[in-house]
C-alpha positions, 0 to 999 in steps of 0.5 A: 481526486475523484478521477484517481479513485475511480481509476484505482477501483477500475484497476483493481476490478480489472485485476480480479474480474476482467480477463482471467481470475484463475490466472492470478496467483492470489489476492491479499488484504492487510491492515497496519500502522505507520509512523511517517513524515506527514507533519511540519515538525516531528512525526505523524502516526497513521493507519493503513489498509491495502488490497492487492493481487499477486499477478505471478510469483514476482509481481503484484499490484493493488491499492492502499489507503493511509490516514495520518495525523500529527496530533496537532493540526495536520491530518492526511489521507493518502490513497495510492496505487502500487506495483510490487516486485518480489526479489528473485531467489529469496522468499519475502523481500520486495520493492514497491512503486507507489503513486496517488494523491494526498489530501491534507486537512489543516486548520479547517482547510483541505488541499491536495498534492501528488503523492509518490514514492518507493517502498521496501519491505519483507513479507513474513509468512505466518502459516499458509495464509497469514503474513506480516510485512515490516516496511520503510518508504520514502517519497513526496510529500511525506519524506519517510515512513516506517510501518507494519502490516498484518494481513491475509493471503488468499491463494488461487493456485497451488504454490510449487 
């Protein structure tokens, strides 16, 4: 788990500092809420934080952390790395591959599991720097998730 978190931090640091920061189109940060399947029965609710970099007009990469709780016995912390592809010819829709780990806290015990999945969403611009993103995702071990993120986009190059 510690190695995964270190790898995510190195990935993000590399995106922002290593080669050429001016080559990036922008960076973004968002906070949101999600309903998901992190429960043995019913639904869990969660909060998420995401940080990413727009590599160009079609691709972005970053990290995301979600905390979920079923308001009974199970809580989950899910740090993920993601790689996003924006669909051509449309402004807004994207698909995203996610991989990381899930740390479950249940009845005083903690255990981990691989976490991975696919997310589909739509970025809706609010002005030049703010956005909201409704999204749905599926994968393991959460089965499903649906959420809404609000965020800020820092543009490093002018859009054409």
